[in-house]
C-alpha positions, 0 to 999 in steps of 0.5 A: 499499499506504501509502495502504491502510494509512494508510486502515486505521489511521484507520478503527480510530482512529475505531472505537476512539474511537466504542467508547469514547465511550459508557463515558466519557460520564456523566450529570451528577448531578441533584439530584432523583435524589440526593434520591431515591437518599437516601430509599432509603438512608434507607428501607433503614437506611443513614443514612451513605449517605442523609446523604452523598447528601442533603448532595451534593444541597444542594452541587449545588444550594443553593437547592433547598429539598427537598434541605435538607429531606431532609437535615434529615430525615436528621439528625433520624433520626440524632439530630442535631437541631441540625444537621437544624434548621439544615438545615430552617431553610435550606429555610424561609428558601428557601421560607416556604411549605414546610410540611414544612420547618416541620414538621421544624424544629419536631421538631428544635427540640423534640429540641434542647430549644429548645421555644419555637422548636419551638412557633413553628415549629409554629405557622408549619406550621399557618398553612400547614396549618390543617387538620392535627389531629395537629400540632394535638395535637402543639402542644397537648402541647408547651404542656402540657409548657410549662404554657401552659394557655390556649393549650393549650386553643385548640390542643386545641378546634382538634384536636376541632373537626377531629377530634371522634372524638378521645377522648383530645383531649376528655379532655386538653381537659377535664383542662385546663378543670379546672385552669383553674376552668371546670367547665362546659366541663370537664364537656362535654369529659369527657362526650364523651370517655367517650361516645367511649371509655367504657374511659376510666378517667381521664375517669371519675376527673375527672368 
């Protein structure tokens, strides 16, 4: 009788242990999943959760550039440009060919009023992605704000070379040529702007 009771007790204990195992077993945190969860929270407008998840991803794998890039994106949208710049810089330091990290770093630096650093970061992005016409437009706009005319012209020429249908880029290029005393080039650019967009009143005034 005692033998039977002992056997039943052991069987019951084994069953309880096996039943408890699935509830206790937890899949270890995965950095890729944390990044995805952060992106989902960000898309849902839950910035605190997105920031916490992205930070957890960087803590889990400090050498993972996408984790730092996602952290930077969340911080940038949370209007924390200095912190975002640090995160993007970490991603770029880990992988110098991480083009989105350089793009994010440029945006963060510009928002932090670190304008020359922003230009350098965006130039680094364009060395990796020279076919990105909108980035050339951004660079031209920043250089225009900084009154760096020759460099702005060079950026605009790259932009219209990649997207010849961009009327506003042609207009801006023409305006810069006028300021730099290049009337023939200005006329060519402004005529192109007007041909693409006859309603470009400012281009007509410049002509």
